[in-house]
C-alpha positions in Angstrom: -7.9 51.9 10.8 -6.2 50.2 13.7 -9.3 48.0 13.9 -8.5 46.9 10.4 -5.0 46.0 11.0 -5.7 44.1 14.0 -8.3 42.1 11.9 -5.3 41.6 9.5 -3.3 40.3 12.2 -5.6 37.5 13.5 -6.3 36.7 9.8 -2.8 36.2 9.2 -2.5 34.2 12.3 -5.1 32.0 11.7 -4.1 31.1 8.5 -0.8 30.2 9.5 -2.4 27.8 12.0 -4.3 26.2 9.1 -1.4 26.0 7.2 0.5 23.8 9.9 -2.6 21.9 10.6 -2.9 21.0 6.7 0.6 19.9 6.9 0.3 17.7 9.8 -2.6 16.2 8.1 -0.4 15.5 5.1 2.1 13.9 7.2 -0.3 11.7 8.9 -1.8 10.3 5.8 1.6 9.6 4.2 2.8 8.1 7.4 0.2 5.5 7.2 0.1 5.1 3.5 3.5 5.5 2.5 2.5 7.6 -0.6 0.2 10.0 -1.7 -1.1 11.6 -4.6 -1.8 15.6 -5.2 -5.2 14.9 -6.3 -6.0 12.8 -3.0 -4.7 15.7 -0.8 -6.7 18.1 -3.1 -10.0 16.2 -2.4 -9.1 15.6 1.3 -8.2 19.1 2.4 -10.2 21.0 -0.2 -7.2 23.0 -1.2 -5.8 23.9 -4.8 -3.2 21.8 -6.5 -0.6 24.8 -6.2 -1.2 24.6 -2.6 -0.5 21.3 -2.1 2.6 21.2 -4.2 3.8 23.8 -2.1 3.3 21.8 1.0 4.8 19.0 -0.5 8.1 21.2 -1.4 8.2 22.6 2.3 7.8 19.1 3.9 10.7 18.1 1.3 13.0 20.5 2.5 12.0 19.2 6.1 13.4 15.8 4.9 10.0 14.2 5.7 8.9 13.1 2.2 10.3 12.8 -1.4 8.1 14.4 -4.5 7.5 12.2 -7.2 5.4 12.8 -10.3 1.8 13.6 -9.2 2.4 12.9 -5.8 5.0 12.2 -2.9 6.4 9.3 -1.0 7.5 9.3 2.6 11.2 9.6 3.0 13.2 6.5 4.6 15.9 8.3 7.1 17.8 5.4 8.5 20.6 4.0 7.0 21.8 0.7 8.0 25.4 -0.3 7.0 25.8 -0.8 3.3 22.0 -0.9 2.8 19.4 1.9 2.9 16.4 0.3 3.3 16.7 0.9 7.3 13.6 -0.2 9.2 11.9 -1.4 6.0 14.4 -4.2 5.2 13.3 -5.8 8.5 9.7 -5.7 7.9 8.2 -9.1 7.4 11.7 -10.6 7.1 10.7 -14.2 7.3 8.4 -13.9 4.7 11.0 -12.2 2.5 13.6 -14.7 3.3 11.4 -17.7 2.6 10.4 -16.0 -0.8 14.0 -15.5 -1.5 14.7 -19.0 -0.8 12.4 -20.3 -3.4 13.3 -17.9 -5.8 16.9 -19.1 -5.8 15.9 -22.7 -6.3 14.2 -21.6 -9.6 17.5 -20.4 -10.8 19.8 -22.6 -12.9 23.5 -22.7 -13.6 24.8 -20.4 -16.3 21.6 -18.3 -16.3 21.5 -14.3 -17.1 19.2 -13.0 -14.5 18.2 -9.4 -13.6 17.9 -8.3 -10.1 16.0 -5.1 -9.0 16.2 -2.9 -6.0 13.5 -4.2 -3.5 14.2 -5.7 -0.2 13.1 -9.1 -0.9 15.4 -8.9 -3.7 18.4 -7.9 -1.6 17.5 -11.1 0.5 17.8 -13.2 -2.7 21.1 -11.7 -3.3 22.3 -12.9 0.0 21.4 -16.3 -0.8 22.9 -16.1 -4.5 26.1 -15.1 -2.7 26.3 -18.0 -0.3 25.1 -20.4 -3.4 27.6 -22.1 -5.6 25.8 -21.3 -9.1 27.6 -19.6 -12.1 25.5 -16.6 -13.1 25.6 -13.5 -15.0 23.7 -10.9 -12.6 22.5 -7.6 -14.2 21.4 -5.0 -11.4 21.0 -1.3 -11.0 20.9 -1.9 -7.3 23.9 -0.6 -5.6 23.3 -3.1 -2.6 23.0 -6.1 -4.8 26.3 -5.3 -6.3 27.9 -4.8 -2.6 26.6 -8.2 -1.9 27.6 -10.1 -5.1 31.1 -8.7 -5.2 32.0 -11.3 -2.5 31.3 -14.2 -4.9 33.7 -14.7 -7.8 31.6 -17.1 -9.6 29.0 -14.2 -10.2 29.6 -11.8 -13.0 27.8 -8.8 -12.1 27.0 -6.1 -14.8 25.9 -2.7 -13.3 23.3 -0.4 -15.3 24.8 3.1 -15.2 23.2 6.1 -14.3 23.1 8.5 -11.4 23.2 7.3 -7.8 20.0 7.9 -5.8 20.9 7.7 -2.1 17.4 7.4 -0.8 17.1 4.0 -2.7 20.8 3.2 -3.3 20.2 2.5 -6.9 21.6 3.7 -10.0 18.5 5.4 -12.2 18.1 7.6 -15.3 17.9 7.1 -19.2 21.4 5.7 -19.4 20.2 2.5 -17.6 17.2 2.0 -19.7 19.2 2.5 -22.8 21.6 -0.1 -21.5 18.8 -2.8 -21.1 18.0 -2.4 -25.2 21.3 -4.6 -25.5 20.7 -7.1 -23.0 18.8 -10.3 -22.9 17.7 -11.9 -19.7 16.6 -15.7 -19.1 14.8 -14.6 -15.8 13.9 -11.3 -14.2 13.2 -10.9 -10.3 11.2 -8.0 -9.2 10.3 -6.7 -5.8 7.2 -4.6 -5.9 5.5 -2.0 -4.0 2.2 -3.1 -5.0 0.2 -5.9 -6.9 -3.6 -6.0 -7.2 -6.1 -7.4 -9.5 -7.5 -4.2 -10.3 -4.2 -2.4 -11.3 -1.4 -4.9 -11.8 2.2 -3.7 -10.6 2.3 -0.4 -9.2 5.0 1.8 -7.6 5.7 5.0 -6.3 8.7 6.0 -8.6 8.3 6.8 -12.1 11.8 6.1 -13.0 11.8 2.7 -11.4 8.7 1.7 -13.4 10.4 3.0 -16.8 13.7 0.7 -15.8 11.4 -2.3 -14.9 9.1 -1.9 -17.9 12.6 -2.2 -20.3 13.4 -5.3 -18.3 10.3 -7.0 -18.9 10.6 -6.5 -22.5 13.8 -8.2 -22.6 13.1 -11.5 -20.5 11.9 -14.9 -21.0 10.5 -15.4 -17.5 9.1 -12.9 -15.1 9.4 -13.5 -11.4 7.5 -11.4 -9.0 8.6 -11.4 -5.3 6.0 -10.0 -3.0 5.1 -10.4 0.5 1.4 -10.5 2.0 1.6 -6.6 2.6 2.1 -6.2 -1.1 -0.8 -7.9 -2.2 -3.8 -5.9 -3.0 -2.0 -2.7 -2.2 -2.2 -0.1 -4.8 0.6 2.4 -5.2 0.8 5.6 -7.0 2.0 4.7 -10.4 0.5 1.7 -12.5 3.0 0.2 -15.0 4.2 -3.0 -16.7 0.9 -4.1 -18.1 0.9 -7.6 -16.9 -2.4 -8.6 -19.0 -0.7 -7.8 -22.2 2.9 -9.8 -21.7 3.3 -13.0 -23.4 6.3 -14.1 -21.5 6.0 -16.8 -18.4 4.8 -15.0 -15.2 5.2 -16.1 -11.6 4.2 -14.5 -8.5 6.1 -16.0 -5.5 4.7 -14.8 -2.1 3.7 -16.1 1.2 0.7 -17.9 2.8 -0.6 -14.7 4.6 -1.3 -13.5 1.1 -5.4 -12.6 0.8 -6.5 -15.8 -1.2 -9.4 -14.0 -2.8 -7.1 -11.3 -4.3 -4.5 -14.2 -5.5 -7.1 -15.8 -7.2 -8.0 -12.7 -9.0 -4.7 -11.7 -9.9 -4.2 -15.1 -11.3 -7.5 -15.0 -13.5 -6.7 -11.7 -14.9 -2.8 -11.8 -15.6 -2.2 -15.4 -16.2 0.5 -15.6 -13.5 1.7 -19.2 -12.1 1.3 -18.8 -8.0 3.4 -20.1 -5.7 2.8 -19.8 -1.9 5.2 -20.4 0.8 4.0 -21.5 4.2 6.2 -19.6 6.8 6.1 -19.9 10.5 
């Protein structure tokens, strides 16, 4: 009886260590990739979906990740001033600024444009603020609203919804419903990933739904993506670029993989603009 009790304690101890090791493995994977799916962890660690979701729930409570539909994304924990992207906003900053500058040159006076919540889009909003163009800007980005509020020539229409502190945007079905009554001459999207295999991909299903709704109401779609996003595949594909009949354009930098760019152009019929950066 005493022997059985000792065996039970040892079993419980080693199972506890195993659980800790599995969670560490999940942390290592998501730290490298930024996002991960439940099925990927199931296949990697050879555990059930229920177990993986339990680990995700525990890591979310530890403020390490955010659960999404079918997976999880790493949580940005730094907050810089009025902009929540932290270190992410400074990654590849020269490329983002060059892409944003080119995007601004394509905007004409008196246009109605949509700006989403990406870090490159935020760089574009800075240039718009400093510019002299009369525009109507529709956005669900709190950061973009804050930036453009300093330029009285810019009329800003804010899509409603709940404020997501992690992304500093307004989201939910409210925003999607409002888009039904709007039209845009141009839309500017920052993306998590763009590949010839999957097209547009993101880690957030709410963002995907909002951007799909915007694409339906736009004459011109501009995808702003630095080289790190080209060829990258995130958790959730969306947008169906191959079925969109509007004018579609990709603005990226010269570091982007040329073979992948050629495949993207061939499959989706995008105009490609590559900016040279130092």
